[in-house]
C-alpha positions in Angstrom: 26.3 0.4 -9.6 24.4 0.6 -6.6 26.4 0.5 -3.2 23.7 -1.3 -1.8 23.8 -5.4 -1.6 19.7 -5.6 -1.7 17.7 -4.5 -4.6 15.0 -1.9 -5.1 11.5 -3.1 -4.7 9.0 -1.6 -6.6 4.9 -2.0 -6.3 2.4 -0.8 -8.5 -1.0 0.3 -7.8 -3.1 -2.4 -9.5 -5.6 0.2 -11.2 -4.2 1.6 -14.4 -6.9 4.6 -14.1 -4.6 6.3 -11.4 -1.9 7.1 -13.9 -3.7 9.2 -16.6 -3.6 12.5 -14.9 -4.1 15.3 -17.4 -5.2 13.2 -20.2 -8.8 14.3 -20.8 -9.2 11.7 -23.8 -8.3 9.1 -21.6 -10.9 10.2 -18.8 -13.5 9.8 -21.6 -12.7 6.4 -22.3 -15.4 3.6 -20.9 -12.9 0.6 -21.8 -10.5 2.2 -18.9 -12.7 0.2 -16.4 -12.9 -2.9 -18.3 -11.0 -6.0 -17.0 -8.9 -6.2 -20.1 -7.7 -2.6 -19.2 -6.6 -4.1 -15.7 -4.9 -7.4 -17.2 -2.9 -5.2 -19.7 -1.8 -3.1 -17.0 -0.8 -6.0 -14.7 1.1 -7.5 -17.5 2.9 -4.5 -18.2 4.0 -4.1 -14.5 5.2 -7.6 -14.3 7.3 -7.2 -18.0 8.8 -4.1 -16.6 10.3 -5.3 -13.2 7.8 -4.3 -10.7 7.5 -6.9 -7.9 3.9 -6.7 -7.0 0.6 -5.0 -7.8 -1.4 -3.6 -4.9 -5.2 -3.0 -4.7 -6.3 -0.5 -1.8 -9.7 -0.5 -0.4 -11.8 1.7 1.9 -14.9 -0.2 2.9 -17.6 2.5 2.0 -18.5 5.1 -0.5 -16.5 8.2 -0.4 -18.6 10.4 -2.2 -16.2 13.2 -2.7 -13.4 11.0 -3.9 -15.6 9.0 -6.0 -16.7 12.3 -7.7 -13.1 12.9 -8.3 -11.7 9.7 -9.3 -14.5 6.9 -10.4 -13.9 3.5 -9.1 -13.7 0.5 -11.2 -16.2 -2.4 -10.3 -13.6 -4.9 -8.3 -13.2 -5.3 -4.8 -9.5 -6.5 -4.2 -9.7 -10.2 -4.0 -11.8 -10.9 -6.8 -9.5 -8.5 -9.1 -6.1 -10.0 -7.9 -7.4 -13.4 -8.0 -8.4 -12.7 -11.9 -5.0 -10.9 -12.7 -3.2 -13.9 -11.2 -4.4 -16.0 -13.9 -2.8 -13.4 -16.5 0.6 -13.1 -14.6 3.3 -15.5 -13.5 5.8 -13.5 -11.1 4.3 -10.5 -9.6 3.0 -10.3 -6.1 -0.7 -10.0 -5.4 -1.3 -7.5 -2.2 -4.9 -7.5 -1.4 -6.2 -5.1 1.4 -8.4 -6.8 4.3 -9.6 -5.1 7.2 -9.4 -6.7 10.8 -12.0 -4.5 12.1 -14.8 -5.9 9.6 -13.9 -9.4 8.9 -13.1 -12.6 10.6 -9.9 -14.4 10.9 -11.1 -17.7 9.6 -12.6 -16.3 6.5 -9.5 -14.3 5.9 -6.9 -17.1 6.3 -9.1 -19.0 3.7 -9.2 -16.4 1.3 -5.4 -15.8 1.4 -4.6 -19.4 1.5 -6.9 -20.0 -1.5 -5.2 -17.1 -3.2 -1.7 -18.3 -2.6 -2.7 -21.9 -4.2 -4.5 -20.2 -7.4 -1.3 -18.1 -7.9 1.6 -20.2 -7.1 2.7 -18.6 -3.8 2.0 -15.0 -4.7 -0.4 -14.1 -2.1 0.1 -10.9 0.3 -2.1 -9.2 2.7 -2.1 -5.4 3.4 -3.4 -5.5 7.1 -5.7 -2.4 7.9 -7.7 -1.7 10.9 -10.1 0.8 9.0 -10.5 4.6 10.3 -14.0 4.8 8.6 -16.9 2.3 7.2 -18.0 1.2 10.7 -21.7 2.4 9.9 -21.7 -0.3 7.3 -20.9 -3.4 9.5 -22.0 -4.8 13.0 -23.1 -2.3 15.8 -21.9 0.6 13.6 -19.1 1.6 16.3 -15.5 1.9 15.6 -13.0 1.1 18.4 -10.3 3.5 19.6 -7.4 3.3 17.7 -5.3 1.5 20.6 -8.2 -1.1 20.7 -8.1 -1.5 17.0 -4.5 -2.5 17.1 -5.2 -4.8 20.0 -7.6 -6.7 18.2 -5.2 -6.8 15.1 -2.6 -8.6 16.9 -4.8 -11.2 18.2 -6.6 -11.3 14.5 -3.1 -12.1 13.0 -2.4 -14.7 16.2 -5.5 -16.6 15.1 -4.6 -16.4 11.4 -1.0 -17.6 12.1 -2.2 -20.5 14.3 -4.5 -21.2 11.2 -1.9 -21.2 8.7 0.7 -23.4 10.7 -1.8 -25.8 11.6 -1.2 -28.1 8.6 2.1 -29.5 9.3 4.8 -30.7 6.6 3.5 -33.9 5.0 -0.2 -33.3 6.1 -0.9 -33.3 2.4 0.9 -34.4 -0.7 0.3 -35.0 -4.4 1.9 -37.5 -6.6 1.7 -39.8 -9.7 -0.2 -42.2 -7.1 -2.8 -39.5 -6.2 -3.5 -37.0 -3.1 -2.6 -38.1 0.3 -3.9 -36.7 3.3 -2.9 -37.1 7.0 -5.2 -35.5 9.5 -2.8 -36.4 12.3 -0.7 -33.7 11.1 -3.3 -31.0 11.1 -3.5 -29.2 14.6 -7.1 -27.6 15.4 -6.7 -24.1 16.3 -8.6 -23.9 19.9 -8.1 -20.4 20.3 -10.1 -18.4 22.8 -9.2 -14.6 23.1 -10.6 -11.5 23.9 -12.0 -10.8 20.3 -12.2 -14.3 18.9 -13.0 -18.0 19.4 -11.7 -20.4 16.6 -12.0 -24.1 17.5 -11.3 -25.6 13.8 -8.2 -26.0 11.9 -8.3 -24.2 8.5 -10.3 -26.4 5.8 -8.0 -26.0 3.0 -4.5 -27.0 2.5 -1.7 -24.6 2.6 -0.4 -22.6 -0.2 3.3 -22.6 -1.5 4.1 -19.8 1.3 1.9 -21.0 4.1 1.5 -17.5 5.2 1.1 -14.4 3.0 3.5 -11.6 2.7 2.3 -9.5 5.6 1.9 -5.6 4.6 1.1 -2.5 6.8 0.8 1.2 6.0 -0.1 2.6 9.5 1.8 5.7 10.7 0.5 6.1 14.0 2.8 4.8 17.3 0.2 2.0 17.4 0.7 1.2 14.0 4.4 1.2 13.6 4.6 -1.0 16.5 2.4 -3.4 14.9 4.3 -3.1 11.7 7.7 -3.8 13.8 5.7 -7.0 15.1 4.1 -8.4 11.9 5.0 -6.5 8.6 7.4 -7.5 5.9 6.4 -4.6 3.7 5.3 -1.1 5.1 3.6 1.7 2.7 5.1 5.1 3.9 3.8 8.5 3.5 7.1 10.5 3.6 7.3 13.2 0.8 10.6 14.5 1.4 14.3 13.0 2.4 13.8 15.2 5.5 10.9 13.2 6.7 12.1 9.9 5.1 15.3 9.0 6.5 14.3 9.4 10.4 11.2 7.5 9.5 13.2 4.6 7.8 15.6 4.5 10.8 13.0 4.8 13.4 10.9 1.6 12.0 14.1 -0.1 11.3 15.0 0.0 14.8 11.6 -0.9 16.0 12.0 -4.1 14.2 15.2 -4.8 15.7 13.6 -4.2 19.0 11.0 -6.8 18.1 13.9 -9.6 17.9 13.8 -9.4 14.0 16.5 -8.5 11.2 16.0 -5.1 9.6 16.2 -6.8 6.5 13.2 -8.5 7.1 11.3 -5.5 6.3 11.0 -3.3 3.1 10.1 0.5 3.5 8.4 1.4 0.7 7.1 5.0 0.4 4.1 6.1 -2.0 5.3 7.8 -5.1 3.7 9.7 -8.1 5.5 10.1 -11.1 4.7 13.0 -13.8 7.4 12.1 -16.4 7.8 13.8 -20.1 10.5 14.3 -22.5 11.4 18.1 -21.0 10.9 19.1 -17.5 8.8 22.0 -18.6 6.3 19.4 -20.2 6.2 17.6 -16.8 5.6 20.5 -14.9 2.6 21.7 -17.1 0.9 18.0 -17.1 1.3 17.8 -13.1 -0.1 21.4 -12.8 -3.2 20.9 -15.2 -5.0 18.7 -12.6 -5.1 21.5 -10.1 -8.3 23.1 -11.3 -10.2 25.5 -8.9 -13.2 23.0 -8.7 -10.9 20.1 -7.6 -9.0 22.0 -5.5 -12.0 23.0 -3.6 -13.4 19.1 -3.5 -10.3 18.1 -1.9 -10.4 21.0 0.6 -14.0 19.6 1.5 -12.5 16.1 1.7 -10.0 17.2 4.1 -12.5 19.2 6.4 -14.5 16.0 6.4 -11.9 13.5 7.3 -9.7 16.2 9.5 -12.4 18.6 11.1 -9.9 20.0 13.2 -8.6 22.3 10.2 -10.9 25.1 9.8 -10.6 25.6 6.1 -14.4 26.4 5.3 -14.5 29.9 3.4 -10.8 30.4 2.9 -9.8 31.9 -0.2 -7.5 29.7 -2.4 -4.9 32.5 -2.7 -4.7 33.9 0.6 -2.4 33.2 3.4 -3.6 30.6 5.6 -4.6 32.2 9.2 -3.4 30.4 12.3 -6.6 30.2 13.5 -7.6 27.6 10.9 -4.5 25.3 12.1 -5.0 23.1 15.1 -2.5 22.7 17.7 -0.6 19.7 17.8 -1.9 18.7 21.1 -5.3 18.6 19.5 -4.3 16.2 16.8 -2.7 14.0 18.9 -6.2 13.1 20.5 -7.9 12.5 17.6 -8.7 8.7 16.9 -8.9 8.7 12.9 -5.8 9.7 10.6 -3.8 11.1 13.3 -0.5 10.9 11.6 -1.9 12.2 8.5 -3.2 15.2 10.3 0.1 15.9 12.0 1.9 15.7 8.5 -1.0 18.2 7.1 -0.2 20.7 9.9 3.5 20.6 9.0 2.5 21.8 5.4 0.1 24.6 6.7 2.6 26.1 8.7 5.1 26.6 6.0 5.8 30.4 5.4 3.7 31.9 2.9 1.3 28.8 2.9 -1.7 29.3 0.7 -4.6 27.0 0.4 -3.8 26.4 -3.3 -0.2 25.6 -2.6 -0.8 23.6 0.3 -3.8 21.4 -1.5 -1.6 21.2 -4.5 1.5 19.8 -2.4 -0.8 17.2 -0.6 -3.0 16.4 -3.1 -1.8 12.6 -2.7 -1.8 13.4 1.0 2.0 13.5 1.9 3.4 11.3 -0.7 6.5 11.9 -2.8 5.8 13.3 -6.2 8.5 13.4 -8.7 8.1 15.9 -11.6 10.7 15.6 -14.5 12.5 13.3 -17.3 13.0 9.7 -17.1 16.6 10.2 -16.1 15.9 12.9 -13.4 13.3 10.5 -12.2 15.3 7.8 -12.2 18.3 9.7 -10.4 16.2 10.8 -7.7 14.8 7.4 -7.1 18.5 6.1 -6.7 19.0 9.0 -4.4 16.4 7.9 -2.1 17.6 4.4 -2.4 21.4 4.8 -1.8 20.6 7.2 1.1 18.4 4.5 2.8 15.4 6.9 2.9 13.6 3.7 1.1 14.0 0.2 0.2 11.7 0.9 -2.8 8.7 2.6 -3.7 4.7 1.8 -4.2 3.8 3.8 -7.4 0.4 5.3 -6.9 -0.2 7.5 -9.9 1.0 10.1 -12.3 0.5 10.8 -16.2 1.8 7.8 -17.7 2.5 3.8 -16.4 3.7 3.0 -19.6 6.4 5.9 -19.5 7.5 4.7 -16.1 7.7 1.1 -17.4 9.4 1.7 -20.7 11.6 4.7 -19.8 12.2 5.1 -16.3 12.7 1.4 -15.3 15.0 0.5 -17.8 17.6 3.1 -16.5 17.2 1.9 -13.1 18.2 -1.2 -14.2 21.2 0.0 -15.9 22.3 2.0 -12.5 22.0 -1.6 -11.1 19.6 -0.5 -8.7 16.3 -2.4 -9.9 17.4 -6.1 -10.5 15.2 -9.0 -11.3 14.9 -11.9 -8.9 17.3 -14.8 -9.3 15.5 -17.9 -10.2 12.0 -19.0 -11.5 8.9 -20.2 -10.2 9.8 -18.1 -6.8 7.1 -17.3 -4.3 6.6 -13.6 -3.6 8.6 -13.6 -0.3 11.4 -15.7 -1.8 11.6 -13.1 -4.6 11.7 -10.1 -1.8 14.1 -11.7 0.5 15.9 -14.8 -1.1 15.2 -18.4 -2.2 15.7 -19.3 1.8 12.7 -17.2 2.8 
């Protein structure tokens, strides 16, 4: 049995196409992009014991990534609204950017999703690190200013969600009752936003969606400490994960919050098979020279300080290709990922093939093995307080994880179903009193 009194939190990417690495037949199946495939995937996640499904989003076309892993034709809010009608319990985590949207619109979106789903809406708050050429004046604010704007954005959203006081609206056999005296206008004037009126639709069961965040810069971590209830982390090993976990929990306490009010969930990829050898073979089958060179090109484009053009896949990486830490500290986009990447490139004997294979999912934990070994590794991370759970990003078989790995975690007493029916997502995460 688990020594921890809380329970493991598990989130799955809402895209079933992320879980078929090394399966050529699956890659050729046009039905994988159909909505029925997404519905079946969400139902399996709920049945297996996942707490939520999550749709990441990037506002713009990444040509290299699209060639490597084509997108289905759904943006997050539409997709998860549809999936809400085919599930009863799982949280629905939708990505929306504070750089390229307005708080009044987004507050409406999440109130509507919360009502449609019976209290399961969750917002992955991002400030965006690219896509500015598609919006407004085509400029991206500095990292620090993006987070200042995001703080004000959430301040507006909170006022809108909290503006409908208890008793402002009720439903009974006598009909619908509305008391406008219990609805407060926003009357907000800030540096970035001016919002006069109250939200125009009544609150959902949660009032506010569960707030999720994934930034790893100093600005992002402080923002998470102020606002987040879930943080998605990129911690590929225990050496990285434990100090990150401790630091973030301490930041939460410094903001006057309890550390139990935040769930830290590293990204996780799982390659599972009946034997360890089979799992290793499936994992390595995805690293063709063509795919690795495309991934190199993606890094060059997103992190141009790494001078990787023309390097042989199997030659040692020269020191001249690796930027100094001071150089990376000065960048405005994906700073934390660049620093993590540098750590991999500096390992003794590093080659481009080895590093690109290790960071193919950019610094997230990858577990390769049998159902028993993978469940054991997950338990180790949980008991070591390196994580409160995981967000499952990809691998070779979601069905095997759901049907073989999760039952082992349940038997260990680490994965426990929420107690009670009809809970909101927040209540399922933190208890009925949340």
